[in-house]
Backbone as a printed PyTorch tensor [residue, N CA C, xyz], in Angstrom:
tensor([[[-0.8270, 51.0640, 36.2530],
         [ 0.0280, 52.0050, 35.5720],
         [ 0.6670, 51.3240, 34.3650]],

        [[ 0.3130, 51.7760, 33.1950],
         [ 0.9510, 51.2410, 31.9920],
         [ 0.8740, 52.2780, 30.8750]],

        [[ 1.6960, 52.0600, 29.8780],
         [ 1.6790, 52.8980, 28.6820],
         [ 1.8400, 51.9680, 27.4910]],

        [[ 1.2340, 52.3350, 26.3650],
         [ 1.2970, 51.4540, 25.2040],
         [ 1.3520, 52.2480, 23.9120]],

        [[ 1.8000, 51.5580, 22.8800],
         [ 1.8040, 52.1130, 21.5270],
         [ 1.3520, 51.0050, 20.5870]],

        [[ 0.5920, 51.3930, 19.5790],
         [ 0.0440, 50.4270, 18.6200],
         [ 0.3160, 50.9340, 17.2080]],

        [[ 0.5660, 49.9830, 16.3170],
         [ 0.7840, 50.3360, 14.9110],
         [ 0.0330, 49.3340, 14.0470]],

        [[-0.7280, 49.8370, 13.0800],
         [-1.3910, 48.9730, 12.0990],
         [-0.3700, 48.5800, 11.0440]],

        [[-0.4670, 47.3200, 10.6080],
         [ 0.5270, 46.7720,  9.6860],
         [-0.1920, 46.0400,  8.5590]],

        [[ 0.2450, 46.2580,  7.3320],
         [-0.3460, 45.5990,  6.1650],
         [ 0.2830, 44.2340,  5.9250]],

        [[ 0.2720, 43.4260,  6.9450],
         [ 0.7790, 42.0540,  6.8800],
         [-0.1420, 41.1870,  7.7420]],

        [[-0.1260, 39.9060,  7.4820],
         [-0.9780, 39.0040,  8.2540],
         [-0.4770, 38.8790,  9.6930]],

        [[-1.3900, 38.4780, 10.5440],
         [-1.0500, 38.2450, 11.9480],
         [ 0.0720, 37.2210, 12.0600]],

        [[ 0.0050, 36.1640, 11.2600],
         [ 1.0300, 35.1120, 11.3380],
         [ 2.4040, 35.6250, 10.9170]],

        [[ 2.4640, 36.5340,  9.9270],
         [ 3.7480, 37.1150,  9.5140],
         [ 4.3450, 37.9740, 10.6280]],

        [[ 3.5000, 38.7610, 11.2730],
         [ 3.9710, 39.6210, 12.3660],
         [ 4.4550, 38.7670, 13.5310]],

        [[ 3.6770, 37.7440, 13.8960],
         [ 4.1010, 36.8510, 14.9810],
         [ 5.4250, 36.1750, 14.6530]],

        [[ 5.5740, 35.7060, 13.4260],
         [ 6.8210, 35.0400, 13.0270],
         [ 8.0110, 35.9870, 13.1720]],

        [[ 7.8110, 37.2340, 12.8150],
         [ 8.9120, 38.2110, 12.8790],
         [ 9.3090, 38.5340, 14.3150]],

        [[ 8.3370, 38.7530, 15.1940],
         [ 8.6890, 39.1060, 16.5740],
         [ 9.2240, 37.9050, 17.3500]],

        [[ 9.0290, 36.6960, 16.8230],
         [ 9.5090, 35.4880, 17.5000],
         [10.8980, 35.0460, 17.0520]],

        [[11.4920, 35.7390, 16.0980],
         [12.8350, 35.3720, 15.6350],
         [13.8770, 35.7170, 16.6950]],

        [[14.8310, 34.8360, 16.8490],
         [15.9380, 35.0940, 17.7690],
         [16.7160, 36.3240, 17.3070]],

        [[16.9880, 37.2410, 18.2220],
         [17.7520, 38.4410, 17.8800],
         [16.9920, 39.4630, 17.0650]],

        [[15.6660, 39.3460, 17.0320],
         [14.8320, 40.1820, 16.1560],
         [14.9670, 41.6830, 16.3720]],

        [[15.2550, 42.1240, 17.5780],
         [15.2920, 43.5680, 17.8480],
         [16.3690, 44.2900, 17.0500]],

        [[17.4240, 43.5880, 16.6820],
         [18.5060, 44.2180, 15.9150],
         [18.0210, 44.7180, 14.5530]],

        [[16.9450, 44.1470, 14.0490],
         [16.4350, 44.5420, 12.7330],
         [15.5980, 45.8160, 12.7520]],

        [[14.8720, 46.0480, 13.8280],
         [13.9050, 47.1480, 13.7880],
         [13.8740, 48.0680, 15.0010]],

        [[14.5480, 47.7270, 16.0630],
         [14.5240, 48.5640, 17.2680],
         [15.5310, 49.6970, 17.1040]],

        [[15.0770, 50.9430, 17.0190],
         [15.9950, 52.0470, 16.7040],
         [17.0080, 52.3910, 17.7920]],

        [[16.8530, 51.8230, 18.9910],
         [17.8010, 52.1110, 20.0730],
         [18.5890, 50.8730, 20.5010]],

        [[18.4470, 49.7640, 19.7710],
         [19.0960, 48.5020, 20.1200],
         [20.4160, 48.3480, 19.3740]],

        [[21.4950, 48.1640, 20.1330],
         [22.8030, 47.9060, 19.5330],
         [22.9950, 46.4070, 19.3220]],

        [[22.5540, 45.5980, 20.3000],
         [22.6830, 44.1340, 20.2290],
         [21.4810, 43.4800, 20.8920]],

        [[21.1320, 42.2850, 20.3990],
         [20.0520, 41.4970, 20.9830],
         [20.4910, 40.0360, 20.9980]],

        [[21.2320, 39.6810, 22.0520],
         [21.7680, 38.3220, 22.1790],
         [20.7610, 37.4150, 22.8750]],

        [[20.7420, 36.1570, 22.4550],
         [19.8120, 35.1780, 22.9960],
         [20.5510, 34.1420, 23.8300]],

        [[20.0150, 33.8440, 25.0080],
         [20.5330, 32.7750, 25.8640],
         [19.7600, 31.4850, 25.6260]],

        [[18.4300, 31.6050, 25.6370],
         [17.5410, 30.4540, 25.4820],
         [16.3820, 30.9040, 24.6030]],

        [[16.0280, 30.0920, 23.5930],
         [14.9910, 30.5070, 22.6370],
         [14.4130, 29.2970, 21.9620]],

        [[13.1920, 29.2430, 21.5570],
         [12.0480, 30.1210, 21.7660],
         [11.1330, 29.6100, 22.8690]],

        [[10.0160, 30.2910, 23.0830],
         [ 8.9530, 29.8570, 23.9740],
         [ 9.0480, 30.4120, 25.3810]],

        [[ 8.1160, 29.9500, 26.2210],
         [ 8.1090, 30.3550, 27.6260],
         [ 9.4440, 29.9570, 28.2370]],

        [[10.0080, 30.8460, 29.0190],
         [11.3160, 30.6030, 29.6180],
         [12.4670, 31.1250, 28.7770]],

        [[12.1620, 31.6640, 27.6010],
         [13.2110, 32.2600, 26.7640],
         [13.8740, 33.3990, 27.5270]],

        [[15.1660, 33.5820, 27.2500],
         [15.9310, 34.6690, 27.8560],
         [16.7930, 35.2980, 26.7790]],

        [[16.7250, 36.6250, 26.6990],
         [17.6420, 37.3480, 25.8260],
         [18.0780, 38.6350, 26.5070]],

        [[18.9970, 39.3270, 25.8560],
         [19.5550, 40.5600, 26.4080],
         [19.4790, 41.6430, 25.3510]],

        [[19.0690, 42.8320, 25.7780],
         [19.0200, 43.9840, 24.8890],
         [20.0990, 44.9480, 25.3490]],

        [[21.0520, 45.2210, 24.4510],
         [22.0610, 46.2390, 24.7340],
         [21.6830, 47.4680, 23.9250]],

        [[21.4670, 48.5650, 24.6320],
         [21.0490, 49.8080, 23.9930],
         [22.2470, 50.5850, 23.4620]],

        [[21.9690, 51.5840, 22.6510],
         [23.0200, 52.3870, 22.0240],
         [23.9130, 53.0840, 23.0470]],

        [[23.3610, 53.3950, 24.2210],
         [24.1440, 54.0630, 25.2610],
         [24.9360, 53.0910, 26.1380]],

        [[24.8710, 51.7780, 25.8290],
         [25.6150, 50.7690, 26.5710],
         [24.8230, 50.0600, 27.6560]],

        [[23.6650, 50.5700, 28.0290],
         [22.8120, 49.9380, 29.0310],
         [22.3550, 48.5730, 28.5150]],

        [[22.3790, 47.5670, 29.4000],
         [22.0020, 46.2140, 28.9830],
         [20.9320, 45.6600, 29.9220]],

        [[19.8070, 45.2120, 29.3500],
         [18.7030, 44.6350, 30.1100],
         [18.5370, 43.1620, 29.7590]],

        [[18.0950, 42.4040, 30.7570],
         [17.7570, 40.9900, 30.5760],
         [16.2440, 40.8980, 30.4090]],

        [[15.8130, 40.1120, 29.4160],
         [14.3860, 39.8860, 29.2020],
         [14.0900, 38.4050, 29.4230]],

        [[13.1130, 38.1230, 30.2760],
         [12.6830, 36.7480, 30.5300],
         [11.2180, 36.6190, 30.1280]],

        [[10.9440, 35.6980, 29.2080],
         [ 9.6160, 35.5450, 28.6180],
         [ 8.7700, 34.6150, 29.4770]],

        [[ 7.6380, 35.1330, 29.9650],
         [ 6.8010, 34.3840, 30.8980],
         [ 5.5040, 33.8810, 30.2570]],

        [[ 5.1880, 34.3700, 29.0750],
         [ 4.0120, 33.9020, 28.3260],
         [ 4.3630, 33.9800, 26.8500]],

        [[ 3.9300, 32.9760, 26.0830],
         [ 4.2450, 32.8990, 24.6510],
         [ 3.1040, 32.1320, 23.9990]],

        [[ 2.2520, 32.8240, 23.2580],
         [ 1.1050, 32.1430, 22.6600],
         [ 0.7410, 32.7650, 21.3120]],

        [[-0.4660, 32.4690, 20.8240],
         [-0.8610, 32.9300, 19.4910],
         [-1.2560, 34.4090, 19.4440]],

        [[-1.0910, 35.1230, 20.5580],
         [-1.3280, 36.5700, 20.5560],
         [-0.0240, 37.3560, 20.6880]],

        [[ 1.0750, 36.6620, 20.9310],
         [ 2.3640, 37.3270, 21.1140],
         [ 3.0860, 36.7740, 22.3200]],

        [[ 3.6390, 37.6690, 23.1370],
         [ 4.3060, 37.2190, 24.3560],
         [ 4.3380, 38.3040, 25.4180]],

        [[ 4.6620, 37.8550, 26.6380],
         [ 4.8020, 38.7430, 27.7880],
         [ 6.1560, 38.4460, 28.3990]],

        [[ 6.8520, 39.5010, 28.8120],
         [ 8.1810, 39.3190, 29.3880],
         [ 8.4030, 40.2770, 30.5420]],

        [[ 9.3400, 39.9000, 31.3880],
         [ 9.8310, 40.7880, 32.4310],
         [11.1940, 41.2790, 31.9890]],

        [[11.4540, 42.5650, 32.1970],
         [12.7200, 43.1510, 31.7810],
         [13.3520, 43.8660, 32.9670]],

        [[14.6740, 43.7740, 33.0570],
         [15.3810, 44.4630, 34.1230],
         [16.8630, 44.1820, 34.0760]],

        [[17.5580, 44.6800, 35.0900],
         [18.9900, 44.4270, 35.2150],
         [19.1620, 43.4390, 36.3600]],

        [[19.1280, 43.9180, 37.5930],
         [19.2120, 43.0290, 38.7560],
         [17.8410, 42.7750, 39.3610]],

        [[16.9150, 43.6390, 39.0600],
         [15.5370, 43.4690, 39.5220],
         [14.6030, 43.7650, 38.3490]],

        [[13.3770, 43.3030, 38.4830],
         [12.3780, 43.5480, 37.4380],
         [12.0490, 45.0390, 37.3920]],

        [[12.2300, 45.6380, 36.2220],
         [11.8950, 47.0500, 36.0280],
         [10.5060, 47.2240, 35.4370]],

        [[10.0790, 46.2190, 34.6570],
         [ 8.7770, 46.3500, 33.9970],
         [ 8.3080, 45.0060, 33.4580]],

        [[ 7.0130, 44.9380, 33.2700],
         [ 6.3880, 43.8430, 32.5330],
         [ 6.0550, 44.4130, 31.1620]],

        [[ 6.4010, 43.6700, 30.1210],
         [ 6.2030, 44.1500, 28.7490],
         [ 5.3860, 43.1240, 27.9750]],

        [[ 4.3230, 43.5930, 27.3330],
         [ 3.4690, 42.7250, 26.5180],
         [ 3.6000, 43.1280, 25.0570]],

        [[ 3.8810, 42.1470, 24.2140],
         [ 3.8760, 42.3350, 22.7560],
         [ 2.6420, 41.5950, 22.2570]],

        [[ 1.6250, 42.3320, 21.8240],
         [ 0.3500, 41.7390, 21.4500],
         [ 0.0540, 41.9790, 19.9760]],

        [[-0.3000, 40.8970, 19.2810],
         [-0.6010, 40.9710, 17.8500],
         [-2.0600, 40.5890, 17.6460]],

        [[-2.7870, 41.4530, 16.9400],
         [-4.1720, 41.1800, 16.5690],
         [-4.2660, 41.2640, 15.0580]],

        [[-5.2430, 40.5680, 14.4850],
         [-5.4180, 40.6990, 13.0480],
         [-5.9340, 39.4530, 12.3820]],

        [[-5.7450, 39.4170, 11.0560],
         [-6.2390, 38.3220, 10.2340],
         [-5.2130, 38.0020,  9.1520]],

        [[-5.6840, 37.4290,  8.0380],
         [-4.7750, 37.0200,  6.9610],
         [-4.2510, 38.1900,  6.1280]],

        [[-4.8610, 39.3650,  6.2450],
         [-4.4480, 40.5150,  5.4260],
         [-3.7830, 41.6250,  6.2310]],

        [[-4.3850, 41.9710,  7.3550],
         [-3.9140, 43.1060,  8.1470],
         [-3.7950, 42.7220,  9.6110]],

        [[-2.9480, 43.4540, 10.3050],
         [-2.7820, 43.1910, 11.7270],
         [-2.3230, 44.4600, 12.4270]],

        [[-2.1430, 44.3340, 13.7190],
         [-1.5790, 45.4400, 14.4900],
         [-0.6550, 44.8610, 15.5450]],

        [[ 0.3590, 45.6320, 15.8630],
         [ 1.2800, 45.2800, 16.9360],
         [ 1.1090, 46.3160, 18.0290]],

        [[ 0.8510, 45.8270, 19.2330],
         [ 0.7440, 46.7110, 20.3930],
         [ 1.7900, 46.2760, 21.4070]],

        [[ 2.5400, 47.2400, 21.9040],
         [ 3.4820, 46.9770, 22.9870],
         [ 2.9990, 47.7670, 24.1920]],

        [[ 2.7990, 47.0630, 25.2990],
         [ 2.3370, 47.6830, 26.5430],
         [ 3.3930, 47.4490, 27.6260]],

        [[ 3.7900, 48.5250, 28.2850],
         [ 4.7790, 48.4380, 29.3580],
         [ 4.1260, 48.8440, 30.6760]],

        [[ 4.2820, 47.9780, 31.6790],
         [ 3.8250, 48.2700, 33.0370],
         [ 5.0650, 48.3390, 33.9210]],

        [[ 5.5750, 49.5540, 34.1570],
         [ 6.8190, 49.6810, 34.9200],
         [ 6.6130, 49.4970, 36.4180]],

        [[ 7.6740, 49.0960, 37.0870],
         [ 7.6840, 49.0010, 38.5430],
         [ 8.5520, 50.1450, 39.0450]],

        [[ 7.9310, 51.2690, 39.3060],
         [ 8.6810, 52.4400, 39.7500],
         [ 9.1950, 52.2160, 41.1740]],

        [[10.4430, 52.5850, 41.4410],
         [11.0590, 52.2950, 42.7380],
         [10.7160, 53.2910, 43.8440]],

        [[ 9.8100, 54.2000, 43.5900],
         [ 9.5160, 55.2570, 44.5550],
         [ 8.4010, 54.8350, 45.5020]],

        [[ 8.6570, 54.9140, 46.7990],
         [ 7.6600, 54.5140, 47.7970],
         [ 6.6690, 55.6440, 48.0800]],

        [[ 7.1260, 56.8740, 47.9870],
         [ 6.2700, 58.0200, 48.2580],
         [ 5.2470, 58.1610, 47.1270]],

        [[ 3.9380, 58.0570, 47.4490],
         [ 2.9190, 58.1030, 46.3970],
         [ 2.8640, 59.4330, 45.6400]],

        [[ 3.2010, 60.5190, 46.3010],
         [ 3.1830, 61.8210, 45.6280],
         [ 4.3140, 61.8990, 44.6080]],

        [[ 5.4980, 61.4650, 45.0150],
         [ 6.6490, 61.4390, 44.1020],
         [ 6.3440, 60.5200, 42.9250]],

        [[ 5.8140, 59.3500, 43.2390],
         [ 5.4740, 58.3740, 42.2000],
         [ 4.4680, 58.9620, 41.2070]],

        [[ 3.4380, 59.6080, 41.7120],
         [ 2.4060, 60.2090, 40.8680],
         [ 3.0030, 61.2410, 39.9180]],

        [[ 3.7780, 62.1700, 40.4700],
         [ 4.3320, 63.2360, 39.6350],
         [ 5.3520, 62.7110, 38.6310]],

        [[ 6.2300, 61.8230, 39.0680],
         [ 7.2130, 61.2780, 38.1270],
         [ 6.5330, 60.4940, 37.0120]],

        [[ 5.5340, 59.6990, 37.3670],
         [ 4.8240, 58.9240, 36.3570],
         [ 4.1030, 59.8400, 35.3750]],

        [[ 3.2870, 60.7440, 35.8780],
         [ 2.4280, 61.5640, 35.0240],
         [ 3.1450, 62.6560, 34.2420]],

        [[ 4.2680, 63.1230, 34.7610],
         [ 4.9250, 64.2450, 34.0980],
         [ 6.2620, 63.9090, 33.4580]],

        [[ 6.7120, 62.6590, 33.6190],
         [ 7.9990, 62.3180, 33.0140],
         [ 8.0260, 60.9010, 32.4390]],

        [[ 7.9320, 59.9040, 33.2920],
         [ 8.1260, 58.5070, 32.8780],
         [ 7.1410, 58.1000, 31.7870]],

        [[ 5.8730, 58.3910, 31.9750],
         [ 4.8440, 57.9870, 31.0050],
         [ 5.1450, 58.5450, 29.6130]],

        [[ 5.5390, 59.7940, 29.5460],
         [ 5.8070, 60.4340, 28.2510],
         [ 7.0820, 59.8930, 27.6040]],

        [[ 8.1000, 59.6380, 28.4200],
         [ 9.3430, 59.0680, 27.8840],
         [ 9.0980, 57.6580, 27.3460]],

        [[ 8.3330, 56.8560, 28.0850],
         [ 8.0210, 55.5010, 27.6260],
         [ 7.1610, 55.5170, 26.3680]],

        [[ 6.2020, 56.4230, 26.2940],
         [ 5.3220, 56.5080, 25.1180],
         [ 6.1340, 56.8160, 23.8590]],

        [[ 7.0330, 57.7860, 23.9560],
         [ 7.8940, 58.1280, 22.8170],
         [ 8.7480, 56.9320, 22.4160]],

        [[ 9.3280, 56.2700, 23.4030],
         [10.1590, 55.0930, 23.1690],
         [ 9.3600, 54.0120, 22.4340]],

        [[ 8.1780, 53.6870, 22.9430],
         [ 7.3640, 52.6250, 22.3440],
         [ 6.9030, 52.9830, 20.9350]],

        [[ 6.5550, 54.2310, 20.7040],
         [ 6.1630, 54.6490, 19.3550],
         [ 7.3160, 54.4790, 18.3700]],

        [[ 8.5320, 54.7110, 18.8230],
         [ 9.7060, 54.4940, 17.9760],
         [ 9.8980, 53.0110, 17.6680]],

        [[ 9.6790, 52.1530, 18.6550],
         [ 9.8690, 50.7090, 18.4530],
         [ 8.8180, 50.1490, 17.4950]],

        [[ 7.5380, 50.4630, 17.7130],
         [ 6.5100, 49.9380, 16.7960],
         [ 6.6470, 50.5640, 15.4100]],

        [[ 7.0780, 51.8140, 15.3490],
         [ 7.3350, 52.4540, 14.0540],
         [ 8.4690, 51.7780, 13.3090]],

        [[ 9.5260, 51.4330, 14.0280],
         [10.6440, 50.7100, 13.4290],
         [10.2230, 49.3370, 12.9380]],

        [[ 9.3850, 48.6590, 13.7280],
         [ 8.9020, 47.3420, 13.3190],
         [ 8.0910, 47.4400, 12.0320]],

        [[ 7.1630, 48.3920, 11.9720],
         [ 6.3120, 48.5470, 10.7790],
         [ 7.1580, 48.8310,  9.5460]],

        [[ 8.1780, 49.6600,  9.7000],
         [ 9.0520, 49.9690,  8.5630],
         [ 9.8420, 48.7330,  8.1330]],

        [[10.3670, 48.0000,  9.1070],
         [11.1720, 46.8220,  8.7810],
         [10.3420, 45.7450,  8.0770]],

        [[ 9.1620, 45.4690,  8.5910],
         [ 8.3690, 44.3840,  8.0010],
         [ 7.9030, 44.7500,  6.5920]],

        [[ 7.7860, 46.0390,  6.2980],
         [ 7.4300, 46.4850,  4.9440],
         [ 8.6060, 46.4110,  3.9810]],

        [[ 9.7820, 46.8030,  4.4450],
         [10.9360, 46.9440,  3.5460],
         [11.9480, 45.8130,  3.6450]],

        [[11.9140, 45.0550,  4.7550],
         [12.9170, 44.0220,  5.0430],
         [14.3330, 44.6120,  5.0680]],

        [[14.4150, 45.8940,  5.3920],
         [15.6930, 46.5880,  5.5180],
         [15.8530, 47.0160,  6.9650]],

        [[17.0240, 46.7430,  7.5250],
         [17.2860, 47.1060,  8.9120],
         [17.0520, 48.5970,  9.1520]],

        [[16.3800, 48.8990, 10.2310],
         [16.0760, 50.2880, 10.5830],
         [17.3320, 50.9460, 11.1540]],

        [[17.7010, 52.1190, 10.6440],
         [18.8870, 52.8170, 11.1620],
         [18.7360, 53.1830, 12.6430]],

        [[19.8570, 53.2310, 13.3320],
         [19.8620, 53.6070, 14.7440],
         [19.3490, 55.0400, 14.8810]],

        [[18.5700, 55.2720, 15.9260],
         [17.9690, 56.5900, 16.1850],
         [17.1510, 57.1070, 14.9970]],

        [[16.5570, 56.2070, 14.2450],
         [15.8150, 56.5420, 13.0190],
         [14.8180, 57.6870, 13.2050]],

        [[14.1170, 57.6970, 14.3170],
         [13.0720, 58.6910, 14.5390],
         [13.5140, 59.7790, 15.5190]],

        [[14.8030, 59.8510, 15.7790],
         [15.3500, 60.8110, 16.7330],
         [15.9570, 60.0990, 17.9290]],

        [[16.7990, 60.7890, 18.6370],
         [17.4540, 60.2150, 19.8150],
         [16.4840, 60.1660, 20.9940]],

        [[16.7810, 59.2420, 21.9120],
         [15.9890, 59.1130, 23.1340],
         [16.9220, 59.3040, 24.3220]],

        [[16.5210, 60.1450, 25.2600],
         [17.3740, 60.4960, 26.4020],
         [17.7820, 59.2860, 27.2370]],

        [[16.9630, 58.2500, 27.3010],
         [17.2850, 57.0880, 28.1250],
         [18.1610, 56.0590, 27.4150]],

        [[18.0580, 55.9380, 26.0940],
         [18.6540, 54.7870, 25.4120],
         [19.6220, 55.0940, 24.2840]],

        [[19.6810, 56.3130, 23.8010],
         [20.5800, 56.6430, 22.6800],
         [22.0140, 56.8560, 23.1490]]])
């Protein structure tokens, strides 16, 4: 179970990687991020916190960090999802893909199926499209993306 969003970017792979690896980077382009504080940075074992516009705060722990991007676990007291930030490309063009594999807390398979297929998947897809869209705009303009730039999100605005 996962959902992803991808955006093509007119920048080199190395430029995109450099941008997503900056400490506190989400404050520049994440349309639902109020704060992005860093505890430990950079590399495997990095830890930061994302505070959303609605006050919700998640801890991110980076478990993989290489020349394709990084993988992290995100949650509050327990892991809510595994998140992959993957960069592909060359010296001229690249793409950023964010893939989220959530850990839904529902034990009943029928409940899990319906919630995933009719609610969670669509909410996550919209969220991810906003994040990659914000990133593409920021890397082009070097101007911070306004909060809720592409519209409000029920979970994070």
